[in-house]
N, C-alpha and C positions, 0 to 999 in steps of 0.2 A: 410239797404242801404240808411240811411238818411244822412249820412256825405256828406260834400260838395265835389264836383268834381272841381279840380283845374288843368288846362291844361297849362304847360310851352311850349310856342310856339313861333315861328317866322313866320311872316306873309307869307313869300315866300318859307318857308320850305315845300317841298312836302310830307315829312314824317308827319309834324304836319297837313298838309292839309288833309291827309287821316284820321287822327284821328278826326278832326273836322267834316268831313263828317259823319263818324260813330256815334259820339255823336248826331249829328242832326237827323239821321235816327232814333235813338233811342228816340228822344225827350227829351234828358237829358240837364238839365240846367248846366252850368259850368262856371267857373271863368277863364278868360284868363290871364296869367302871361307872358308878352312878355320878350323874351330873344333875344337880338339883336346880331345876329351872326357876325356883322362886327364891329359895334361901340365899342370903347374902346378896341380895339385889340380882340373883340369877347367876349361877355358877358358870353357865355357858359364856359369860362375858369376861371370864377371868383370863388373863393373858396366856397362861399356858395352854388353856383349852382352845382359845382363839387361834393359837399357832396351829393347832390340828384342824380346826374348822372355822375358817374365816366368816362364815355365816351366823356364827353364834347359835348353831342349832345342833340338835340330836336327831337321829343317830350318826355316829361316826364308827366305822369298823376299821380296826388295825389288824392287818395280817402280815406278821413279820415286820418289814420296813415299809410295807405298802399301807396307805391310808385311803379309804374309800369313803365318800360322802354321798349322800342323798339315798333315801331308802330304796327306791326302785332301782337304782344303779348297784346298790349293795346286793340286793336280791338277785339281780341278773349275774352279777359277779360270782355269786355262790352257785348259780345254776351252771355257769361255764366252768367253774374250777371244780366243782363236785357234780357231775351230770346226772347222778341218780340218787334218790328219785328226782324226777324232773319237776320243776316249777312252771315251765312253759312246754306247750304241747310240741309235737314234732313237725307239724306242717305250717307253712307260712300263713295260711288262712286262719288256722286255729290260733296260732301265736297272736296274730293281729286282733282277734276277738278278745283273748284274755288280756292283752295289753291295753285295749280300749276299756274294759271293765275295771281294771286296776287303776288307770289314770282317771277314770271318773271320780274315783275316790281321792287319789293322791294329788291330782292336779286341779280338780274342780271343787269338791265338797270341803275337804280337809283345810286348804289354805285359807278359806274364808272364815274359819272358826278355830284356828289355832290360837295358842297363848299370846303370841306377840301381837296379833290383831286385836285381841281382846284387851291387852294392856294398853295399846295405843288409844283405843276407845276410851278407856278409864283415865289414863294419865295425860292425854293431850286434849281430848274433847269432853272429859267428865260426862260420858254417856252413862245414864243410871243402869243399875244391874238388870232390871227387868227389860229394858231395851236391848241390852247386850245379849240376854238370853233369847229374846225373840229373834234377833239377827241370826243367832247360831241355829235356832230350830228352823227357821225359814229355809236356810240353804240346805241343811240335811234333808228336810221334807221334799225340797224340790229336786235334789240330787237322787234321792232314794225312789221317788216317783219314776223318774226316768230309768233308773237301773232296775226296778222291779219290772217295768214293762219289758225291758231287754231280756232279762232272765226268764221271766214267765213265758214270754212269746218265742223262746228259741229252743228247738229240739236239742240243741248242743248242751244246754243245761241239764245237769243230772243231779246226783246227790249234792254235788258241789257246783260251784259256779260254771265249771266246764267239765263235764263228764263225771266219771266215778272216782277220781283222785283229786285231792285238794292241790291248789297251785297258787300262782302269783296273785290271781284276782281274790281268792279267799283270804291270802295273807293280808290284803288290804281292806276287804269288806269287814271281817270280824271286828278289828279295832274301831272301825267307824260305827258299827252297831254299839260298841261299848260307850263311844262318845255320845251317841244318839240317846241312849237311855240315862246317861249323865245329865243331859239337858232336858229331859222330860218328853222326848219324842216317843210316840205310841208305835212301836216296832210292829205291833200286831197289824197295823194298817199295810204292812208290806210282807204278805205271807210267804212269799218265795225267799226273800231275804232273811226272814226270821227262821225259816226251816233250814236253809243252808247254814246259818250261823249255828244252830243246834246241832246240826250234824257235825261241824267242825269242832265245836267245843267238846264233843264226845271223844275226840281223838287226843292221846296224850301230848302231842306236839302243840296243839293249840291250848289245851288245858294248862300245861306248865308255863305257857308264855303269858297267861293272865296277869294283869297289872297287880293285883292283890297277892300274887305269888312271887312277886320280885324282892330281892334282898333289901331294896331301899324303899318298899311300899310304906306308905303311911295309912294304915287303916284301923 
């Protein structure tokens, strides 16, 4: 496991943000390779990057000669390659709960409001900005309403999404809250989510992964 870790990332990508958090929780050093999703028509469409990730998406993690794509697959790879501290709990039942929470964000909320969807609305259908913003807010609020109910109503929820240590679900939740605020969602309407986010951001692993602290940040 001595090979260098290289993360192809974009500072404001919530999927890349998830992986940065996971790498930081594990205490793993890595090189950031910025892939600007807007500049030059989107650097994710350049042939040299498409050769690494035919989906034209970030993040991509390179570990030596291995190339891993998709943020949840990357995070589970990190958990299997570096088992401590764990991102997934020990028991099958608890792992299923954490995976379900993570997938609520990564599979249901985020794909409906990511950049390529919004660009398609703009470039193909000429959807006005206000309507695009309403689309994003609608799906975040709908997803957070369900997630808040599950988190608030389960004794397995602790300081973090599951118990007293941050894990896979927190890696997904915190970037989605960042996106929610970007689009004007009132996060205070989801008190458990807001509480967990603040607990996470108090930890260096999460704080150092913030978009504005990345080398390619545009602030």
